[in-house]
KOLLOMI-771377 format. One record per residue (C-alpha): x, y, z; residue in three letters. Coordinates in nm, 3 decimals, decimal comma. Example, Ala and Ser with C-alpha at 12.3 -4.5 7.8 and 13.67 -1.06 7.14 Angstrom:
<rs>
R      east     north        up   code
R     1,230    -0,450     0,780    ala
R     1,367    -0,106     0,714    ser
</rs>
This chain:
<rs>
R      east     north        up   code
R     4,950    10,123   -10,152    met
R     5,189    10,348    -9,948    ser
R     5,260    10,050    -9,712    asp
R     5,437     9,846    -9,961    ile
R     5,810     9,865    -9,921    pro
R     6,003    10,048   -10,187    leu
R     6,342     9,864   -10,137    asp
R     6,208     9,532   -10,281    ile
R     6,510     9,323   -10,414    thr
R     6,319     8,984   -10,448    his
R     6,203     8,972   -10,816    asp
R     5,929     8,728   -10,752    gln
R     5,814     8,907   -10,463    tyr
R     5,796     9,234   -10,653    ala
R     5,605     9,086   -10,928    val
R     5,359     8,944   -10,699    arg
R     5,313     9,287   -10,521    leu
R     5,249     9,442   -10,846    lys
R     4,970     9,185   -10,907    lys
R     4,821     9,257   -10,576    leu
R     4,810     9,632   -10,653    gln
R     4,654     9,564   -10,980    asp
R     4,385     9,350   -10,821    leu
R     4,305     9,622   -10,551    arg
R     4,299     9,894   -10,836    ala
R     4,038     9,685   -11,000    ala
R     3,819     9,682   -10,701    gly
R     3,897     9,309   -10,611    phe
R     3,982     9,200   -10,256    asp
R     4,258     8,942   -10,276    pro
R     4,223     8,840    -9,912    phe
R     3,858     8,716    -9,878    arg
R     3,692     8,664    -9,545    ala
R     3,518     8,336    -9,629    ser
R     3,505     8,068    -9,913    cys
R     3,223     7,797    -9,932    glu
R     3,386     7,457    -9,927    gln
R     3,153     7,164    -9,941    thr
R     3,415     6,884    -9,960    his
R     3,767     6,811    -9,898    phe
R     3,970     6,670   -10,196    ser
R     3,962     6,293   -10,110    ala
R     3,600     6,321   -10,004    asp
R     3,506     6,490   -10,330    ala
R     3,677     6,228   -10,540    met
R     3,499     5,948   -10,356    lys
R     3,169     6,093   -10,488    leu
R     3,248     6,031   -10,855    his
R     3,041     5,722   -10,997    val
R     3,207     5,546   -11,280    glu
R     3,042     5,639   -11,610    gly
R     2,860     5,919   -11,464    gln
R     3,080     6,223   -11,546    asp
R     2,946     6,561   -11,448    asn
R     2,657     6,425   -11,238    ala
R     2,822     6,536   -10,896    val
R     2,870     6,902   -10,805    ala
R     3,126     7,007   -10,553    val
R     3,289     7,319   -10,406    lys
R     3,661     7,284   -10,312    val
R     3,924     7,512   -10,194    ala
R     4,302     7,500   -10,155    gly
R     4,646     7,625   -10,246    arg
R     4,762     7,612   -10,604    leu
R     5,055     7,371   -10,620    val
R     5,054     7,269   -10,986    val
R     4,980     7,466   -11,290    ile
R     4,978     7,327   -11,642    arg
R     4,894     7,593   -11,915    asp
R     4,725     7,419   -12,229    met
R     4,648     7,761   -12,402    gly
R     4,267     7,767   -12,399    lys
R     4,253     7,550   -12,095    ser
R     4,435     7,479   -11,771    gln
R     4,494     7,172   -11,564    phe
R     4,581     7,274   -11,203    val
R     4,598     7,103   -10,877    lys
R     4,512     7,243   -10,537    ile
R     4,621     7,126   -10,198    leu
R     4,399     7,098    -9,893    asp
R     4,389     6,925    -9,566    gln
R     4,329     6,583    -9,732    gln
R     4,569     6,611   -10,025    gly
R     4,551     6,725   -10,383    gln
R     4,269     6,730   -10,626    ile
R     4,291     6,834   -11,007    gln
R     4,082     7,118   -11,151    leu
R     4,025     7,164   -11,511    tyr
R     3,944     7,519   -11,644    leu
R     3,828     7,603   -11,997    lys
R     3,802     7,955   -12,134    lys
R     3,456     7,898   -12,294    asp
R     3,329     7,771   -11,956    val
R     3,432     8,031   -11,715    val
R     3,445     8,317   -11,946    gly
R     3,725     8,489   -12,121    glu
R     3,782     8,756   -11,833    asp
R     3,784     8,499   -11,572    ala
R     4,011     8,279   -11,751    tyr
R     4,266     8,571   -11,832    met
R     4,266     8,651   -11,465    ala
R     4,323     8,288   -11,374    phe
R     4,630     8,274   -11,600    lys
R     4,778     8,570   -11,376    lys
R     4,751     8,347   -11,064    leu
R     5,072     8,215   -10,910    asp
R     5,177     7,882   -10,732    leu
R     5,079     7,930   -10,367    gly
R     4,766     8,135   -10,422    asp
R     4,461     7,993   -10,251    ile
R     4,145     7,960   -10,452    ile
R     3,788     7,828   -10,419    gly
R     3,633     7,642   -10,714    ala
R     3,290     7,504   -10,791    glu
R     3,210     7,250   -11,056    gly
R     3,128     6,888   -11,142    thr
R     3,344     6,570   -11,123    leu
R     3,464     6,389   -11,426    phe
R     3,740     6,127   -11,505    lys
R     4,009     6,237   -11,766    thr
R     4,152     6,014   -12,021    lys
R     4,430     5,925   -11,795    thr
R     4,187     5,811   -11,536    gly
R     4,227     6,108   -11,292    glu
R     3,930     6,231   -11,109    ile
R     3,882     6,599   -11,183    thr
R     3,665     6,904   -11,098    val
R     3,530     7,066   -11,424    arg
R     3,541     7,428   -11,291    val
R     3,234     7,638   -11,364    glu
R     3,336     7,924   -11,118    arg
R     3,635     8,001   -10,917    tyr
R     3,752     8,284   -10,674    thr
R     4,099     8,388   -10,566    leu
R     4,062     8,392   -10,191    val
R     4,424     8,456   -10,086    thr
R     4,709     8,621   -10,276    lys
R     5,046     8,448   -10,182    ala
R     5,315     8,717   -10,190    leu
R     5,597     8,485   -10,134    arg
R     5,685     8,199   -10,373    pro
R     5,695     7,837   -10,252    leu
R     6,043     7,706   -10,188    pro
R     6,229     7,526   -10,463    gly
R     5,964     7,570   -10,735    asn
R     5,771     7,302   -10,579    trp
R     6,063     7,048   -10,580    his
R     6,061     7,026   -10,193    gly
R     6,222     7,170    -9,901    leu
R     6,547     7,003    -9,777    ala
R     6,716     7,242    -9,533    asp
R     6,640     7,097    -9,193    pro
R     6,680     7,446    -9,036    glu
R     6,414     7,585    -9,260    gln
R     6,180     7,275    -9,221    ile
R     6,168     7,331    -8,844    tyr
R     6,162     7,701    -8,840    arg
R     5,903     7,720    -9,123    gln
R     5,698     7,420    -9,070    arg
R     5,408     7,564    -9,274    tyr
R     5,638     7,551    -9,573    leu
R     5,736     7,202    -9,490    asp
R     5,362     7,099    -9,473    leu
R     5,305     7,252    -9,824    ile
R     5,590     7,121   -10,011    val
R     5,698     6,790    -9,829    asn
R     5,445     6,513    -9,861    pro
R     5,627     6,291    -9,643    glu
R     5,628     6,539    -9,347    ser
R     5,262     6,631    -9,394    arg
R     5,170     6,261    -9,392    ala
R     5,380     6,187    -9,085    arg
R     5,232     6,502    -8,878    leu
R     4,889     6,419    -8,990    met
R     4,945     6,057    -8,872    leu
R     5,039     6,185    -8,522    arg
R     4,696     6,364    -8,489    ser
R     4,521     6,029    -8,588    arg
R     4,744     5,845    -8,327    ile
R     4,647     6,073    -8,057    val
R     4,277     6,039    -8,142    ala
R     4,310     5,666    -8,145    ser
R     4,463     5,685    -7,786    val
R     4,166     5,893    -7,664    arg
R     3,909     5,652    -7,824    arg
R     4,067     5,343    -7,643    thr
R     4,058     5,529    -7,318    leu
R     3,703     5,653    -7,364    ala
R     3,589     5,305    -7,437    glu
R     3,722     5,197    -7,109    arg
R     3,548     5,473    -6,928    gln
R     3,860     5,687    -6,840    phe
R     3,774     6,052    -6,785    leu
R     3,996     6,312    -6,972    glu
R     4,089     6,606    -6,754    val
R     4,311     6,921    -6,747    glu
R     4,550     7,010    -6,468    thr
R     4,760     7,323    -6,412    pro
R     5,069     7,395    -6,611    val
R     5,196     7,642    -6,335    leu
R     5,299     7,457    -6,017    glu
R     5,430     7,578    -5,691    ser
R     5,637     7,267    -5,638    val
R     5,798     7,096    -5,947    ala
R     5,695     6,743    -5,840    gly
R     5,628     6,394    -6,011    gly
R     5,955     6,325    -6,155    ala
R     6,341     6,403    -6,137    ala
R     6,391     6,672    -6,372    ala
R     6,521     7,055    -6,387    arg
R     6,198     7,268    -6,424    pro
R     6,146     7,604    -6,601    phe
R     6,080     7,900    -6,372    val
R     5,839     8,172    -6,437    thr
R     5,724     8,456    -6,221    his
R     5,363     8,530    -6,149    his
R     5,356     8,930    -6,125    asn
R     4,991     8,947    -5,964    ala
R     5,089     8,690    -5,682    leu
R     5,448     8,796    -5,644    gly
R     5,585     8,443    -5,637    val
R     5,761     8,222    -5,855    asp
R     5,606     7,924    -6,039    phe
R     5,743     7,618    -6,217    phe
R     5,626     7,485    -6,546    leu
R     5,510     7,132    -6,475    arg
R     5,758     6,856    -6,516    ile
R     5,490     6,589    -6,486    ala
R     5,098     6,529    -6,450    leu
R     5,124     6,264    -6,174    glu
R     5,070     6,435    -5,854    leu
R     4,761     6,632    -5,971    arg
R     4,607     6,329    -6,130    leu
R     4,638     6,117    -5,818    lys
R     4,469     6,383    -5,630    arg
R     4,178     6,305    -5,833    leu
R     4,191     5,949    -5,741    leu
R     4,158     6,060    -5,382    val
R     3,853     6,271    -5,497    gly
R     3,675     5,972    -5,653    gly
R     3,783     5,986    -6,019    tyr
R     3,853     5,623    -6,050    asp
R     3,982     5,628    -6,409    arg
R     4,133     5,959    -6,526    val
R     4,379     6,069    -6,783    phe
R     4,543     6,364    -6,928    glu
R     4,735     6,423    -7,261    ile
R     4,929     6,749    -7,195    gly
R     5,245     6,938    -7,261    arg
R     5,546     6,880    -7,012    ile
R     5,847     7,114    -6,968    phe
R     6,184     7,010    -6,859    arg
R     6,462     7,251    -6,873    asn
R     6,720     6,993    -7,001    glu
R     6,908     6,885    -7,309    gly
R     6,789     6,846    -7,662    val
R     6,857     6,504    -7,849    ser
R     6,715     6,279    -8,107    arg
R     6,466     6,158    -7,852    lys
R     6,426     6,460    -7,616    his
R     6,265     6,810    -7,671    asn
R     6,238     7,056    -7,376    pro
R     5,865     7,071    -7,438    glu
R     5,693     6,731    -7,514    phe
R     5,366     6,566    -7,488    thr
R     5,291     6,307    -7,220    met
R     4,975     6,075    -7,163    leu
R     4,937     5,989    -6,800    glu
R     4,679     5,757    -6,705    val
R     4,556     5,627    -6,362    tyr
R     4,316     5,339    -6,271    gln
R     4,188     5,291    -5,925    ala
R     4,180     4,926    -5,808    tyr
R     4,436     4,824    -6,072    ser
R     4,820     4,779    -6,055    asp
R     5,114     4,777    -6,283    phe
R     5,012     4,467    -6,452    arg
R     4,674     4,625    -6,524    gly
R     4,872     4,888    -6,702    met
R     5,035     4,626    -6,912    met
R     4,703     4,525    -7,042    val
R     4,614     4,887    -7,103    leu
R     4,913     4,990    -7,285    ile
R     4,906     4,690    -7,508    arg
R     4,546     4,767    -7,594    ala
R     4,643     5,125    -7,683    ile
R     4,916     5,047    -7,913    ile
R     4,748     4,746    -8,073    gln
R     4,446     4,974    -8,160    ala
R     4,669     5,217    -8,311    ile
R     4,814     4,946    -8,515    cys
R     4,472     4,823    -8,621    arg
R     4,271     5,128    -8,673    asp
R     4,542     5,393    -8,785    val
R     4,831     5,200    -8,935    leu
R     4,616     4,897    -9,063    gly
R     4,880     4,650    -8,989    lys
R     5,030     4,487    -8,667    asp
R     5,401     4,463    -8,794    glu
R     5,632     4,755    -8,853    leu
R     5,977     4,755    -9,011    ala
R     6,241     4,908    -8,785    his
R     6,517     5,056    -8,998    ala
R     6,786     5,108    -8,731    ala
R     6,785     4,740    -8,629    ser
R     6,677     4,574    -8,945    gly
R     6,403     4,390    -8,747    gln
R     6,019     4,372    -8,797    val
R     5,868     4,468    -8,477    ile
R     5,557     4,254    -8,404    asn
R     5,285     4,426    -8,200    phe
R     5,040     4,135    -8,191    ala
R     4,956     3,895    -7,912    gly
R     5,134     3,898    -7,571    glu
R     5,459     4,094    -7,519    trp
R     5,768     3,971    -7,365    arg
R     5,827     4,027    -6,993    glu
R     6,174     4,044    -6,834    ala
R     6,296     4,142    -6,494    arg
R     6,539     4,447    -6,474    tyr
R     6,820     4,258    -6,291    phe
R     6,797     3,952    -6,507    asp
R     6,873     4,170    -6,797    leu
R     7,163     4,333    -6,612    ile
R     7,305     3,997    -6,516    asp
R     7,284     3,889    -6,873    glu
R     7,463     4,204    -6,996    ala
R     7,751     4,210    -6,752    val
R     7,794     3,811    -6,772    gly
R     7,775     3,773    -6,403    ser
R     7,519     3,758    -6,109    lys
R     7,567     4,119    -6,008    leu
R     7,224     4,114    -5,872    ser
R     7,320     3,869    -5,605    ala
R     7,548     4,117    -5,461    leu
R     7,279     4,395    -5,409    arg
R     7,276     4,368    -5,038    asp
R     7,638     4,326    -4,972    thr
R     7,954     4,573    -4,928    pro
R     8,098     4,471    -5,253    gly
R     7,805     4,568    -5,471    tyr
R     7,932     4,915    -5,572    arg
R     8,291     4,794    -5,673    asp
R     8,119     4,511    -5,860    ala
R     7,889     4,760    -6,039    ala
R     8,177     4,986    -6,123    leu
R     8,402     4,701    -6,266    ala
R     8,093     4,588    -6,481    ala
R     8,047     4,924    -6,609    ala
R     8,423     4,957    -6,707    ala
R     8,410     4,617    -6,863    lys
R     8,126     4,738    -7,087    leu
R     8,328     5,056    -7,179    gly
R     8,096     5,304    -6,977    leu
R     8,226     5,618    -6,819    ala
R     8,067     5,687    -6,483    val
R     8,085     5,976    -6,244    his
R     8,260     5,923    -5,913    ala
R     7,958     6,079    -5,728    gly
R     7,703     5,847    -5,867    trp
R     7,513     5,621    -5,648    glu
R     7,545     5,246    -5,722    thr
R     7,195     5,237    -5,856    phe
R     7,288     5,522    -6,084    glu
R     7,576     5,301    -6,223    ile
R     7,377     5,004    -6,262    val
R     7,104     5,198    -6,439    asn
R     7,359     5,332    -6,682    glu
R     7,447     4,993    -6,792    ile
R     7,060     4,931    -6,851    phe
R     7,020     5,258    -7,036    ser
R     7,322     5,235    -7,262    lys
R     7,387     4,853    -7,321    lys
R     7,032     4,690    -7,269    ile
R     6,750     4,943    -7,372    glu
R     6,895     4,998    -7,717    pro
R     6,871     4,617    -7,796    thr
R     6,509     4,590    -7,670    leu
R     6,347     4,617    -8,025    ile
R     6,045     4,384    -7,974    gln
R     5,783     4,515    -7,727    pro
R     5,936     4,423    -7,385    thr
R     5,813     4,504    -7,028    phe
R     6,107     4,554    -6,807    val
R     5,980     4,488    -6,461    thr
R     6,088     4,521    -6,087    his
R     6,336     4,819    -6,108    leu
R     6,541     4,929    -5,808    pro
R     6,320     5,147    -5,560    lys
R     6,555     5,451    -5,602    gln
R     6,447     5,503    -5,947    leu
R     6,087     5,596    -5,868    cys
R     5,978     5,723    -5,520    pro
R     5,605     5,696    -5,624    leu
R     5,579     5,332    -5,668    ala
R     5,481     5,052    -5,436    lys
R     5,754     4,842    -5,289    leu
R     5,763     4,475    -5,406    asn
R     5,636     4,260    -5,117    leu
R     5,892     3,987    -5,178    gln
R     6,183     4,221    -5,216    asp
R     6,163     4,559    -5,051    ser
R     6,455     4,689    -5,263    gly
R     6,251     4,655    -5,578    leu
R     5,932     4,825    -5,682    ile
R     5,631     4,691    -5,884    asp
R     5,695     4,877    -6,195    val
R     5,751     4,821    -6,574    phe
R     5,931     5,027    -6,834    glu
R     5,782     4,932    -7,185    leu
R     6,067     4,937    -7,436    cys
R     6,011     4,913    -7,798    ile
R     6,245     4,996    -8,091    gly
R     6,532     5,045    -7,848    gly
R     6,388     5,322    -7,652    met
R     6,138     5,356    -7,351    glu
R     5,789     5,413    -7,442    ile
R     5,596     5,405    -7,127    ala
R     5,672     5,342    -6,754    pro
R     5,396     5,234    -6,532    ala
R     5,365     5,163    -6,156    tyr
R     5,161     5,002    -5,896    ser
R     5,100     5,333    -5,723    glu
R     5,228     5,416    -5,359    gln
R     4,918     5,506    -5,152    asn
R     5,082     5,468    -4,801    asp
R     5,142     5,839    -4,690    pro
R     5,405     5,734    -4,437    phe
R     5,617     5,537    -4,696    val
R     5,551     5,818    -4,951    gln
R     5,678     6,078    -4,716    arg
R     6,003     5,867    -4,641    glu
R     6,050     5,821    -5,032    met
R     6,008     6,202    -5,095    phe
R     6,240     6,286    -4,817    ala
R     6,499     6,044    -4,957    ala
R     6,475     6,204    -5,306    gln
R     6,469     6,563    -5,182    ala
R     6,767     6,534    -4,961    gly
R     6,825     6,869    -4,791    glu
R     6,602     7,057    -5,039    asp
R     6,270     6,999    -4,859    gln
R     6,098     7,250    -5,067    gln
R     6,079     6,969    -5,356    lys
R     5,854     6,791    -5,124    met
R     5,471     6,830    -5,222    asp
R     5,329     6,852    -4,870    thr
R     4,970     6,896    -5,021    asp
R     5,012     6,569    -5,207    phe
R     5,102     6,398    -4,888    leu
R     4,795     6,548    -4,714    leu
R     4,572     6,428    -4,994    ala
R     4,716     6,068    -4,938    leu
R     4,625     6,089    -4,577    glu
R     4,254     6,122    -4,673    his
R     4,294     5,789    -4,852    gly
R     4,384     5,707    -5,210    met
R     4,263     5,367    -5,349    pro
R     4,514     5,133    -5,474    pro
R     4,580     5,213    -5,848    ala
R     4,789     5,157    -6,148    gly
R     4,949     5,457    -6,320    gly
R     5,129     5,494    -6,639    met
R     5,310     5,765    -6,852    gly
R     5,336     5,739    -7,220    val
R     5,562     5,962    -7,425    gly
R     5,334     6,054    -7,715    ile
R     5,617     6,202    -7,915    asp
R     5,816     5,869    -7,871    arg
R     5,524     5,656    -7,984    val
R     5,503     5,874    -8,297    cys
R     5,867     5,839    -8,366    ile
R     5,822     5,471    -8,333    leu
R     5,506     5,415    -8,542    leu
R     5,599     5,671    -8,812    thr
R     5,950     5,569    -8,856    gly
R     6,070     5,922    -8,789    ala
R     6,441     5,988    -8,735    glu
R     6,408     6,237    -8,461    ser
R     6,163     6,395    -8,217    ile
R     6,160     6,711    -8,416    arg
R     6,016     6,537    -8,704    asp
R     5,699     6,448    -8,505    val
R     5,656     6,779    -8,326    ile
R     5,501     7,039    -8,538    leu
R     5,701     7,322    -8,378    phe
R     6,018     7,188    -8,185    pro
R     6,195     7,410    -7,948    ser
R     6,475     7,602    -8,130    leu
R     6,719     7,873    -8,057    arg
R     6,589     8,197    -8,196    pro
R     6,719     8,253    -8,551    ser
R     6,899     8,586    -8,453    asp
R     7,053     8,444    -8,124    ala
R     7,446     8,397    -8,145    lys
</rs>
């Protein structure tokens, strides 16, 4: 094997390479193309009938994670998608040659095994192996001799090792998949159509965020990685898709924090002939279905606050400015249309110990109060409604107060989970709102979307749900990196 490096310094790696050479010299392929697997581990164990050992035959496959050598027999455990299952190999059953070959296997090797189910004296359902095959030889040892992987840097960079050796990470990230599947089921039951929209956009619209820029060589133009799904999906409302959603990757060229990753997953959903209150009903149904079908409970301990979050029943609703007034201890909202509003907002922020930038608009100062002093206290599910219109140019203005918009921000566990709007469908108002947001940079204005609105978009409710934040909340993760399989990281060789 001339391709094997000669300057091997890692002892275990060298030993495993020698075993690989020996296998190939004996005419055995240590990297098989396939392996028959009739059952995953948990499914196989469910087939065992009490008092009927060796009545059910199974074929299982997985990675060796525990080896106990008993001399003439071996108890081992393999790990597959569903978890671990124990195997029992006996020399006089598999044959002496096969048994001696098995004893040369290492933790991390992947095998297939065929046999019957029985229960050991300790009550563990086990496969009595009749035949086995090494299907993949692992050249690198598992970290920490199967005592876990604790280095955060290695956990995120080598997630595959984290999934093998850290049961908590494995369970949490598998739970994420079940959460997303539950979301899809709930929407499908309500006749929503799932669609896919472009990742590359000529206009970075639908949110106020800094985009990533890439260049399309064939077309000779720059494109943006999308910062939202909204404007494409609302075009579909114009086209007659009355209930539509997408679960897609969003890219924002911004900072990294416990709750932020530059690449994240967003659910956006739009329902014609509904409004932001219809979205309240929908998001409550989505999360309550996850609690019922995935978690199996409607209460969840929130470690940071010490509270138990109750997802059952109706959820609290509170107006944005009522919460602001409560936080600042005065009727700041009563000054909204007066010359003294900005000074009062600055004074309120200073009183609360918040630093604000001199160039901030008044609504930004007030929203800083909400973000830093109110949102972290909203542990129980709370719909915060009727926000200032400047915070979202894509929502309907409130009929009773044109300075407010018909929206909610759902806050749970001290963070925003889902904003929702009564969608703006008046093309003239939408153009004015876009112009105010874009300022002098009119390239930010999606004129094709405005053209679509002029063809007529039905009234609609729309909502964005941060899937990663839902997973943080429902799995008890400490950081967004813990619920993303491969979070964004600086290259390991970068300085």
